[in-house]
PAMINU-895500 format. One record per residue: x, y, z of N, C-alpha, C in turn; residue number from 1. Coordinates in nm, 2 decimals, decimal comma, always signed. Example, Ala and Ser with C-alpha at 12.3 -4.5 7.8 and 13.67 -1.06 7.14 Angstrom:
- +1,32; -0,57; +0,78; +1,23; -0,45; +0,78; +1,32; -0,33; +0,78; 1
- +1,28; -0,22; +0,71; +1,37; -0,11; +0,71; +1,29; +0,00; +0,79; 2
//
This chain:
- +20,97; +16,25; -17,38; +21,02; +16,39; -17,24; +21,12; +16,43; -17,42; 1
- +21,15; +16,53; -17,32; +21,25; +16,58; -17,48; +21,40; +16,54; -17,45; 2
- +21,52; +16,58; -17,55; +21,59; +16,46; -17,54; +21,72; +16,55; -17,41; 3
- +21,69; +16,67; -17,40; +21,76; +16,74; -17,21; +21,70; +16,67; -17,12; 4
- +21,58; +16,61; -17,12; +21,56; +16,56; -17,02; +21,43; +16,61; -16,92; 5
- +21,40; +16,60; -16,78; +21,33; +16,61; -16,74; +21,27; +16,80; -16,73; 6
- +21,15; +16,88; -16,73; +21,15; +17,02; -16,73; +21,29; +17,11; -16,80; 7
- +21,32; +17,02; -16,93; +21,37; +17,08; -16,98; +21,35; +17,25; -17,07; 8
- +21,23; +17,25; -17,10; +21,19; +17,40; -17,13; +21,19; +17,46; -17,03; 9
- +21,19; +17,45; -16,93; +21,23; +17,55; -16,75; +21,36; +17,65; -16,85; 10
- +21,46; +17,58; -16,91; +21,64; +17,65; -16,97; +21,59; +17,75; -17,04; 11
- +21,45; +17,72; -17,13; +21,43; +17,78; -17,24; +21,32; +17,84; -17,28; 12
- +21,26; +17,94; -17,16; +21,11; +17,95; -17,18; +21,07; +18,05; -17,34; 13
- +21,20; +18,11; -17,33; +21,11; +18,19; -17,47; +21,07; +18,10; -17,59; 14
- +21,14; +18,01; -17,60; +21,14; +17,89; -17,69; +20,89; +17,77; -17,60; 15
- +20,95; +17,81; -17,53; +20,83; +17,78; -17,42; +20,75; +17,86; -17,47; 16
- +20,73; +17,92; -17,43; +20,66; +18,08; -17,52; +20,61; +18,11; -17,66; 17
- +20,70; +18,09; -17,75; +20,70; +18,07; -17,90; +20,59; +17,96; -17,89; 18
- +20,66; +17,78; -17,87; +20,60; +17,70; -17,90; +20,36; +17,71; -17,88; 19
- +20,36; +17,78; -17,73; +20,25; +17,82; -17,67; +20,18; +17,89; -17,73; 20
- +20,26; +18,01; -17,81; +20,18; +18,14; -17,96; +20,12; +18,07; -18,06; 21
- +20,18; +17,93; -18,10; +20,23; +17,85; -18,20; +20,09; +17,77; -18,21; 22
- +20,03; +17,68; -18,07; +19,94; +17,66; -18,02; +19,76; +17,72; -18,04; 23
- +19,84; +17,82; -17,94; +19,69; +17,89; -17,97; +19,66; +17,99; -18,11; 24
- +19,73; +18,00; -18,19; +19,75; +18,04; -18,28; +19,69; +17,89; -18,44; 25
- +19,71; +17,81; -18,43; +19,66; +17,68; -18,47; +19,51; +17,66; -18,41; 26
- +19,47; +17,69; -18,24; +19,36; +17,69; -18,20; +19,29; +17,77; -18,26; 27
- +19,34; +17,86; -18,26; +19,25; +17,99; -18,33; +19,18; +18,01; -18,50; 28
- +19,29; +17,99; -18,55; +19,25; +17,96; -18,67; +19,12; +17,87; -18,72; 29
- +19,13; +17,73; -18,58; +19,02; +17,66; -18,67; +18,91; +17,66; -18,59; 30
- +18,91; +17,76; -18,44; +18,79; +17,78; -18,45; +18,80; +17,68; -18,30; 31
- +18,90; +17,64; -18,25; +18,89; +17,55; -18,17; +18,84; +17,56; -18,04; 32
- +18,71; +17,57; -17,94; +18,72; +17,62; -17,80; +18,79; +17,59; -17,69; 33
- +18,93; +17,54; -17,72; +19,03; +17,55; -17,63; +19,12; +17,62; -17,55; 34
- +19,17; +17,63; -17,37; +19,25; +17,74; -17,38; +19,36; +17,62; -17,29; 35
- +19,48; +17,72; -17,27; +19,58; +17,68; -17,26; +19,67; +17,72; -17,17; 36
- +19,77; +17,63; -17,07; +19,78; +17,62; -16,91; +19,90; +17,65; -16,93; 37
- +19,91; +17,74; -16,87; +20,06; +17,73; -16,84; +20,12; +17,76; -16,70; 38
- +20,24; +17,70; -16,63; +20,33; +17,61; -16,71; +20,31; +17,47; -16,70; 39
- +20,25; +17,39; -16,62; +20,25; +17,24; -16,57; +20,34; +17,22; -16,55; 40
- +20,43; +17,32; -16,46; +20,56; +17,22; -16,37; +20,54; +17,21; -16,23; 41
- +20,63; +17,12; -16,25; +20,73; +17,01; -16,16; +20,82; +16,98; -16,11; 42
- +20,83; +16,97; -15,99; +20,75; +17,03; -15,84; +20,75; +17,17; -15,78; 43
- +20,69; +17,24; -15,69; +20,68; +17,36; -15,65; +20,83; +17,42; -15,69; 44
- +20,91; +17,37; -15,70; +21,03; +17,46; -15,71; +21,02; +17,55; -15,87; 45
- +21,02; +17,45; -15,90; +20,95; +17,50; -16,10; +20,88; +17,62; -16,13; 46
- +20,84; +17,63; -16,01; +20,64; +17,72; -16,03; +20,70; +17,84; -16,05; 47
- +20,83; +17,89; -16,08; +20,85; +18,10; -16,09; +20,83; +18,04; -16,22; 48
- +20,84; +17,96; -16,27; +20,84; +17,93; -16,45; +20,63; +18,01; -16,47; 49
- +20,59; +17,98; -16,36; +20,41; +17,97; -16,42; +20,42; +18,17; -16,41; 50
- +20,46; +18,24; -16,26; +20,55; +18,36; -16,27; +20,56; +18,41; -16,39; 51
- +20,71; +18,40; -16,47; +20,77; +18,38; -16,61; +20,60; +18,43; -16,68; 52
- +20,54; +18,30; -16,71; +20,44; +18,31; -16,82; +20,34; +18,42; -16,78; 53
- +20,29; +18,47; -16,63; +20,21; +18,51; -16,63; +20,23; +18,66; -16,68; 54
- +20,37; +18,66; -16,65; +20,47; +18,80; -16,73; +20,45; +18,87; -16,87; 55
- +20,46; +18,72; -16,96; +20,48; +18,78; -17,03; +20,43; +18,72; -17,20; 56
- +20,32; +18,59; -17,14; +20,24; +18,49; -17,22; +20,11; +18,48; -17,14; 57
- +20,09; +18,57; -17,10; +19,90; +18,61; -17,01; +19,80; +18,60; -17,14; 58
- +19,82; +18,71; -17,22; +19,69; +18,67; -17,34; +19,70; +18,58; -17,37; 59
- +19,78; +18,49; -17,44; +19,72; +18,35; -17,50; +19,74; +18,25; -17,41; 60
- +19,70; +18,21; -17,26; +19,73; +18,14; -17,16; +19,53; +18,19; -17,09; 61
- +19,48; +18,04; -17,07; +19,37; +18,03; -17,04; +19,34; +18,03; -16,89; 62
- +19,45; +17,93; -16,80; +19,48; +17,86; -16,67; +19,62; +17,92; -16,67; 63
- +19,65; +17,89; -16,52; +19,74; +17,89; -16,48; +19,78; +17,75; -16,40; 64
- +19,90; +17,69; -16,37; +19,87; +17,54; -16,29; +20,04; +17,47; -16,30; 65
- +20,00; +17,40; -16,19; +20,13; +17,34; -16,16; +20,12; +17,24; -16,11; 66
- +20,18; +17,11; -16,08; +20,22; +17,02; -16,07; +20,29; +16,97; -15,91; 67
- +20,26; +16,92; -15,82; +20,33; +16,89; -15,71; +20,34; +16,72; -15,67; 68
- +20,46; +16,67; -15,63; +20,43; +16,52; -15,55; +20,52; +16,52; -15,45; 69
- +20,44; +16,50; -15,34; +20,52; +16,54; -15,15; +20,68; +16,49; -15,18; 70
- +20,82; +16,47; -15,26; +20,83; +16,37; -15,20; +20,96; +16,40; -15,06; 71
- +20,95; +16,53; -15,03; +21,06; +16,60; -14,90; +20,97; +16,54; -14,78; 72
- +20,91; +16,56; -14,84; +20,83; +16,57; -14,63; +20,73; +16,45; -14,65; 73
- +20,74; +16,39; -14,51; +20,71; +16,22; -14,47; +20,56; +16,26; -14,45; 74
- +20,51; +16,12; -14,48; +20,39; +16,13; -14,49; +20,30; +16,20; -14,38; 75
- +20,38; +16,16; -14,18; +20,43; +16,21; -14,06; +20,40; +16,31; -14,08; 76
- +20,45; +16,45; -14,18; +20,52; +16,63; -14,16; +20,38; +16,70; -14,11; 77
- +20,42; +16,74; -13,96; +20,28; +16,78; -13,92; +20,25; +16,93; -14,01; 78
- +20,41; +16,98; -14,06; +20,47; +17,08; -14,08; +20,39; +17,16; -14,26; 79
- +20,31; +17,02; -14,31; +20,32; +16,95; -14,47; +20,21; +17,09; -14,55; 80
- +20,12; +17,05; -14,46; +19,96; +17,17; -14,52; +20,00; +17,28; -14,53; 81
- +20,07; +17,38; -14,37; +20,07; +17,50; -14,42; +20,22; +17,54; -14,50; 82
- +20,34; +17,38; -14,50; +20,40; +17,43; -14,61; +20,29; +17,45; -14,76; 83
- +20,19; +17,41; -14,75; +20,18; +17,34; -14,92; +20,07; +17,47; -14,96; 84
- +20,00; +17,48; -14,85; +19,94; +17,66; -14,83; +20,06; +17,78; -14,89; 85
- +20,15; +17,81; -14,81; +20,29; +17,89; -14,88; +20,28; +17,86; -15,01; 86
- +20,27; +17,74; -15,06; +20,35; +17,75; -15,20; +20,25; +17,78; -15,26; 87
- +20,10; +17,74; -15,28; +19,98; +17,74; -15,34; +19,90; +17,85; -15,32; 88
- +19,93; +17,95; -15,25; +19,84; +18,10; -15,20; +19,93; +18,21; -15,35; 89
- +20,08; +18,21; -15,33; +20,08; +18,33; -15,41; +20,06; +18,26; -15,58; 90
- +20,09; +18,16; -15,59; +20,08; +18,13; -15,81; +19,91; +18,16; -15,78; 91
- +19,83; +18,06; -15,69; +19,64; +18,13; -15,66; +19,65; +18,28; -15,71; 92
- +19,67; +18,37; -15,59; +19,66; +18,52; -15,61; +19,73; +18,53; -15,75; 93
- +19,84; +18,49; -15,83; +19,90; +18,58; -15,90; +19,80; +18,50; -16,06; 94
- +19,75; +18,43; -16,06; +19,65; +18,37; -16,15; +19,49; +18,44; -16,19; 95
- +19,47; +18,47; -15,99; +19,37; +18,54; -16,02; +19,34; +18,72; -15,99; 96
- +19,48; +18,72; -16,00; +19,51; +18,89; -16,03; +19,54; +18,91; -16,21; 97
- +19,51; +18,81; -16,23; +19,48; +18,78; -16,43; +19,38; +18,76; -16,45; 98
- +19,25; +18,77; -16,38; +19,17; +18,70; -16,37; +19,11; +18,56; -16,46; 99
- +19,26; +18,49; -16,39; +19,17; +18,33; -16,43; +19,25; +18,19; -16,36; 100
- +19,20; +18,13; -16,31; +19,22; +17,99; -16,22; +19,33; +17,96; -16,23; 101
- +19,36; +17,85; -16,09; +19,47; +17,82; -16,07; +19,49; +17,65; -16,02; 102
- +19,55; +17,59; -16,18; +19,50; +17,44; -16,13; +19,61; +17,33; -16,06; 103
- +19,55; +17,23; -16,02; +19,70; +17,16; -15,98; +19,65; +17,02; -16,02; 104
- +19,69; +17,00; -16,18; +19,68; +16,91; -16,24; +19,70; +16,82; -16,24; 105
- +19,76; +16,81; -16,11; +19,82; +16,66; -16,06; +19,91; +16,65; -15,93; 106
- +19,89; +16,55; -15,83; +19,93; +16,55; -15,71; +19,93; +16,42; -15,64; 107
- +20,03; +16,41; -15,53; +20,03; +16,27; -15,52; +20,14; +16,28; -15,40; 108
- +20,18; +16,17; -15,33; +20,28; +16,14; -15,22; +20,41; +16,08; -15,31; 109
- +20,46; +16,11; -15,18; +20,60; +16,06; -15,28; +20,61; +15,94; -15,37; 110
- +20,70; +15,96; -15,48; +20,68; +15,90; -15,54; +20,77; +15,78; -15,57; 111
- +20,77; +15,65; -15,61; +20,83; +15,53; -15,61; +21,01; +15,57; -15,74; 112
- +21,08; +15,54; -15,69; +21,18; +15,57; -15,81; +21,24; +15,42; -15,80; 113
- +21,29; +15,41; -15,96; +21,34; +15,30; -15,97; +21,21; +15,09; -16,01; 114
- +21,32; +15,08; -16,04; +21,24; +14,94; -16,04; +21,13; +14,88; -15,95; 115
- +21,04; +14,74; -16,02; +20,99; +14,71; -15,89; +20,89; +14,65; -15,98; 116
- +20,82; +14,53; -15,86; +20,74; +14,40; -15,92; +20,76; +14,35; -16,08; 117
- +20,89; +14,40; -16,11; +20,94; +14,28; -16,20; +20,91; +14,41; -16,39; 118
- +20,87; +14,52; -16,29; +20,88; +14,65; -16,38; +21,01; +14,73; -16,45; 119
- +21,05; +14,76; -16,51; +21,22; +14,86; -16,51; +21,14; +14,99; -16,47; 120
- +21,05; +15,05; -16,46; +20,99; +15,21; -16,41; +20,90; +15,12; -16,33; 121
- +20,87; +15,15; -16,22; +20,69; +15,15; -16,17; +20,67; +15,31; -16,09; 122
- +20,61; +15,33; -16,16; +20,55; +15,53; -16,13; +20,40; +15,48; -16,09; 123
- +20,44; +15,50; -15,97; +20,36; +15,47; -15,82; +20,39; +15,56; -15,71; 124
- +20,30; +15,60; -15,63; +20,28; +15,62; -15,48; +20,47; +15,47; -15,36; 125
- +20,50; +15,56; -15,33; +20,61; +15,50; -15,29; +20,58; +15,47; -15,13; 126
- +20,41; +15,44; -15,11; +20,41; +15,40; -14,97; +20,31; +15,30; -15,03; 127
- +20,26; +15,25; -15,14; +20,19; +15,16; -15,11; +20,20; +15,06; -15,11; 128
- +20,11; +14,97; -15,00; +20,15; +14,83; -14,95; +20,32; +14,85; -14,85; 129
- +20,24; +14,94; -14,80; +20,35; +14,98; -14,69; +20,27; +14,96; -14,55; 130
- +20,32; +14,95; -14,43; +20,25; +15,03; -14,33; +20,17; +15,21; -14,34; 131
- +20,29; +15,25; -14,41; +20,31; +15,40; -14,40; +20,18; +15,43; -14,48; 132
- +20,13; +15,36; -14,62; +20,05; +15,38; -14,68; +19,92; +15,44; -14,65; 133
- +19,87; +15,43; -14,54; +19,75; +15,55; -14,48; +19,79; +15,63; -14,44; 134
- +19,86; +15,73; -14,41; +19,95; +15,77; -14,37; +19,95; +15,90; -14,48; 135
- +20,04; +15,78; -14,61; +19,98; +15,93; -14,71; +19,84; +15,94; -14,78; 136
- +19,80; +15,84; -14,70; +19,60; +15,87; -14,75; +19,62; +15,98; -14,70; 137
- +19,62; +16,01; -14,57; +19,57; +16,13; -14,48; +19,61; +16,28; -14,59; 138
- +19,83; +16,24; -14,62; +19,85; +16,36; -14,68; +19,85; +16,41; -14,79; 139
- +19,74; +16,27; -14,87; +19,66; +16,35; -14,99; +19,57; +16,42; -14,98; 140
- +19,49; +16,37; -14,85; +19,38; +16,49; -14,81; +19,45; +16,58; -14,77; 141
- +19,54; +16,60; -14,73; +19,61; +16,68; -14,65; +19,62; +16,84; -14,71; 142
- +19,69; +16,77; -14,86; +19,72; +16,83; -15,01; +19,62; +16,89; -15,04; 143
- +19,49; +16,83; -15,05; +19,36; +16,86; -15,12; +19,31; +17,02; -15,02; 144
- +19,29; +16,94; -14,89; +19,29; +17,11; -14,84; +19,35; +17,21; -14,82; 145
- +19,47; +17,22; -14,78; +19,58; +17,34; -14,83; +19,57; +17,36; -14,97; 146
- +19,55; +17,33; -15,04; +19,53; +17,39; -15,20; +19,35; +17,46; -15,21; 147
- +19,26; +17,39; -15,18; +19,16; +17,46; -15,12; +19,14; +17,65; -15,06; 148
- +19,22; +17,55; -14,93; +19,20; +17,69; -14,86; +19,31; +17,82; -14,91; 149
- +19,42; +17,74; -15,01; +19,51; +17,88; -15,08; +19,44; +17,94; -15,18; 150
- +19,32; +17,92; -15,15; +19,23; +17,95; -15,31; +19,23; +17,90; -15,49; 151
- +19,33; +17,76; -15,47; +19,32; +17,70; -15,57; +19,18; +17,65; -15,64; 152
- +19,14; +17,68; -15,78; +19,01; +17,62; -15,87; +19,01; +17,52; -15,91; 153
- +19,10; +17,41; -15,85; +19,12; +17,29; -15,97; +19,22; +17,23; -15,89; 154
- +19,18; +17,12; -15,85; +19,29; +17,03; -15,81; +19,28; +16,83; -15,93; 155
- +19,36; +16,78; -15,90; +19,37; +16,62; -15,97; +19,47; +16,51; -15,91; 156
- +19,39; +16,45; -15,83; +19,47; +16,37; -15,81; +19,53; +16,26; -15,96; 157
- +19,67; +16,17; -15,94; +19,64; +16,06; -16,06; +19,72; +15,92; -16,02; 158
- +19,62; +15,89; -16,01; +19,48; +15,85; -16,12; +19,36; +15,77; -16,09; 159
- +19,27; +15,75; -16,10; +19,16; +15,65; -16,07; +19,17; +15,56; -16,06; 160
- +19,24; +15,47; -16,19; +19,27; +15,34; -16,14; +19,46; +15,31; -16,20; 161
- +19,46; +15,22; -16,18; +19,61; +15,19; -16,24; +19,64; +15,13; -16,30; 162
- +19,66; +15,17; -16,45; +19,70; +15,09; -16,53; +19,73; +14,93; -16,55; 163
- +19,66; +14,85; -16,59; +19,62; +14,73; -16,63; +19,76; +14,65; -16,55; 164
- +19,81; +14,54; -16,51; +19,94; +14,46; -16,52; +20,03; +14,45; -16,62; 165
- +19,90; +14,37; -16,76; +19,92; +14,35; -16,86; +20,04; +14,47; -16,96; 166
- +19,97; +14,57; -16,94; +19,96; +14,74; -17,02; +20,07; +14,73; -17,11; 167
- +20,20; +14,70; -17,04; +20,32; +14,70; -17,04; +20,42; +14,59; -17,08; 168
- +20,38; +14,52; -17,22; +20,41; +14,32; -17,24; +20,56; +14,34; -17,21; 169
- +20,65; +14,44; -17,20; +20,78; +14,44; -17,19; +20,82; +14,48; -17,09; 170
- +20,72; +14,47; -16,98; +20,77; +14,50; -16,86; +20,89; +14,65; -16,83; 171
- +20,88; +14,79; -16,95; +20,97; +14,88; -16,90; +20,89; +15,00; -16,85; 172
- +20,77; +14,97; -16,84; +20,68; +15,06; -16,73; +20,52; +15,09; -16,71; 173
- +20,52; +15,10; -16,57; +20,36; +15,06; -16,50; +20,31; +15,19; -16,43; 174
- +20,21; +15,20; -16,43; +20,19; +15,28; -16,35; +20,07; +15,27; -16,29; 175
- +20,12; +15,32; -16,13; +20,03; +15,21; -16,05; +19,96; +15,33; -15,89; 176
- +19,97; +15,47; -16,01; +19,89; +15,57; -15,90; +19,74; +15,55; -15,87; 177
- +19,67; +15,43; -15,94; +19,48; +15,45; -15,88; +19,47; +15,48; -15,76; 178
- +19,34; +15,50; -15,78; +19,27; +15,51; -15,58; +19,22; +15,36; -15,61; 179
- +19,22; +15,24; -15,76; +19,19; +15,11; -15,72; +19,33; +15,09; -15,78; 180
- +19,35; +14,97; -15,71; +19,45; +14,87; -15,85; +19,41; +14,83; -15,94; 181
- +19,50; +14,73; -15,99; +19,39; +14,68; -16,14; +19,54; +14,54; -16,17; 182
- +19,50; +14,45; -16,09; +19,56; +14,36; -16,05; +19,55; +14,19; -16,18; 183
- +19,52; +14,17; -16,24; +19,48; +14,10; -16,41; +19,27; +14,14; -16,37; 184
- +19,23; +14,03; -16,24; +19,11; +14,08; -16,29; +19,02; +14,16; -16,16; 185
- +19,20; +14,18; -16,11; +19,10; +14,22; -15,97; +19,09; +14,38; -15,95; 186
- +19,02; +14,52; -15,90; +19,01; +14,60; -15,84; +18,99; +14,68; -15,70; 187
- +19,10; +14,60; -15,58; +19,07; +14,63; -15,47; +19,08; +14,79; -15,47; 188
- +19,06; +14,85; -15,36; +19,03; +14,98; -15,35; +19,19; +15,02; -15,27; 189
- +19,25; +15,10; -15,25; +19,36; +15,10; -15,20; +19,32; +15,25; -15,11; 190
- +19,39; +15,26; -14,95; +19,29; +15,28; -14,86; +19,29; +15,48; -14,95; 191
- +19,42; +15,58; -14,97; +19,33; +15,68; -15,03; +19,23; +15,71; -15,14; 192
- +19,16; +15,60; -15,17; +19,00; +15,62; -15,21; +18,97; +15,67; -15,12; 193
- +18,90; +15,61; -14,97; +18,86; +15,66; -14,87; +18,89; +15,77; -14,78; 194
- +19,00; +15,82; -14,81; +19,01; +15,98; -14,80; +19,04; +16,11; -14,93; 195
- +19,04; +16,10; -15,00; +18,98; +16,12; -15,14; +18,84; +16,12; -15,16; 196
- +18,76; +16,00; -15,14; +18,62; +16,02; -15,15; +18,53; +16,10; -15,05; 197
- +18,61; +16,11; -14,89; +18,55; +16,20; -14,79; +18,54; +16,32; -14,87; 198
- +18,65; +16,35; -14,95; +18,60; +16,50; -14,94; +18,52; +16,52; -15,07; 199
- +18,51; +16,43; -15,18; +18,49; +16,45; -15,28; +18,27; +16,46; -15,30; 200
- +18,23; +16,39; -15,17; +18,10; +16,36; -15,17; +18,03; +16,50; -15,16; 201
//
């Protein structure tokens, strides 16, 4: 991350544009068939940067997109689906008006904050291994349905499998977002595997 912290580039979008254009130029010089996405912002409160990108750097942008973790709405919040449709639809319409797709590159239920299981930072769903895990799985499926209904062209859950338990020997960081746990030599499925699996058949 940048020295200023999370979403630091949001404070200087012209600098972001400059980086974006330099990367675009380098890829073009190498004839690399790679398109750039803007702005990959998270959460939806920062999706205003996507609108800025569409106005200022569409000529070097292949797709628009953002991330969102459902940190404010509880898994049993019946208003979440409609709220998320309202967040995604304007961005999808904006991207489509430019002839570009709108992608949600990372999403999920509420993020756990702080240490857990001996790790200084345990990056995973706050509801894993709690009685609310099944509801969080339903909310994950709701997010997918809402995004598709709102016109998103792609949506990706983060991630298929946990980092293995011994990945960080220094115990500083663990990524535990998987639809499969990775506990030593055990790989049990999490509840959200079944919710997402039904949508991807």
